[in-house]
N, C-alpha and C positions, 0 to 999 in steps of 0.2 A: 621461455620463461611466459604462465599465462595473462592474462590483461584484465586488468580491475576496472568496469566500466563505473562510470558516474550517471548517474539519471537527476534531475534538479527541475522541481515543478513547485508553482506558487500558486495560488489563486486566493483572492478574496473572499469571504464568506459574511454577506448580514445577517450576523447571530448571534448571540453573547457566548460570552466562552464558556460559558458553562455548556450548553449550548452543544456548540461547538464540539467542546471537550466529548461529554456522553457520547453523541453518535461516533466519533471515529474509533473511540477507545471498546465499543461494544463489536464484538466477531461478530454478532452474530448480519452485522450491517455491513456485511464487507458485498456481500451477495446481490446486495438491492442497489451498489455502483459500479461490480466489474458485468463486461458484456454477458451472455447467456449463452455465446459460442463457446466460450473458455468453461462452460459447467460447471461450476464455481463452488462448493458445498461446505459449507464448514461444520467438519464433523465433531468437538470437542460436542460434551454437556452443555446449555444453553448456562450462559455466566453472568449474572445482575447486577453485580458488585464494582470494585472499582475495577482497571485494569492496576497488574502488581508487576512487581522482579517476582522474574522464575515461574512468572506463567505461560503455561503450554498449550497453543492450541494447534488445533491438528482440521487440517481440509484434504478436499481429495477437487485439482484440476485438473483441463484435457486441452493442453497448450497447440499438441502437435496433433493431428492427425486423429481430434474427437478421439486418441487415448489415456485415460485417467492415470494421473499418475499422485501418488499420497504426496504432504504438502507439511510441515511440524515450523511454528515457530517459535522460539518464547520469544517472551519483553521481557529484555534487560535493565532499562535505564525510566523509571518511571523519573519527572518530577509532572506533580496537579497541576491544571492546564496550561502547563508552555510546554511540554515535549512527554514521545516516548518514544522508543527503537524495538522491536522486533527485527529477532534475527534469526534468519533460515538452521534449524540443528537436521532435517530431512527437508529431500527434493528436491527440485529441478535443477539445483545452481551451488558449488560450487560454495561461492561467498554470496549472503544474500543481507543485506545490514541496511534498513529503513528506517531512518529519523524522521517521526510527523512534529515538526515546529507549529507551536499558538503564537501567532503575536497580537494584540488586539490595536487597532485601530482604526481612525476615524470611519464609521460606518458599520462595523462589525470588527472577525479576524482574518486576518491572513496569515494562511496555512500554509506552509513552505512542505513537500515533502521531499528526502537528497535518499538519493536509493546509490549505496555499488554493489557493485554484485562481478561476483567472474561465470564464467564457464567453464561447466567441466571437457575435455577431451583435448584440451590442448591448443593445437591449431587448426582439429575442424572446430572444437566450441571457437575462434574466433571464427570462420567461414560462417556458421548456424551466425553469429552474430553480426554480422553483416546480410547475409541472404534472409532472416525474417524476425528473431531473437530481436534486434534494436525498434524495429518497426512496428512489433508486437506488443512489447512495452511503450513504445510513444500513444500508438492505440488507446491500449487499456486508459492511460492516465489520460488520455484526451475525451475519454469515452467516462470516466469520474470525472471530470471537470463538469459539462451535459448536464449527467446526472444530480451533482452537486448542487447546481442551481438551479434546475428543477424540486431539490429537495428544500433548498431555502431560500432560492433567489437570486438576483445579483445584486451588486454592490450599486447606493447607487449615488453614493457623497467618494470623490477623487483619497485617494489616502494623502 
């Protein structure tokens, strides 16, 4: 049976809930918080409205040897200023379920990402996960953490 993996990260952001929500729910901003070597590009037409259930977003990404892959996610759940969920419909994973949670705390917003994912190809996927996929995702979220600090700054008040 294929393994479902969990990645969870939390970051404190010194901004208003509206600022944080608007930034993270705007697909065009994803490329600003993704390492350049992944060649991540949003290919959906620009959209400036509020994120909504049923919204489909398309991208290209090159996670392995610079080979571009198509990726399509659908926003499946939205609770304004609280959370939204994107799920992969086409892409490199068998399952990709990404929850974005936002909680008001002293000094700003606590953002929590919860990602459940499964790789294709059974035991080959498990080997790929242990060799490079897990590390690549950890590096991606570490890069994102630093990029968000450059955009919003660091929280100076402990929650």
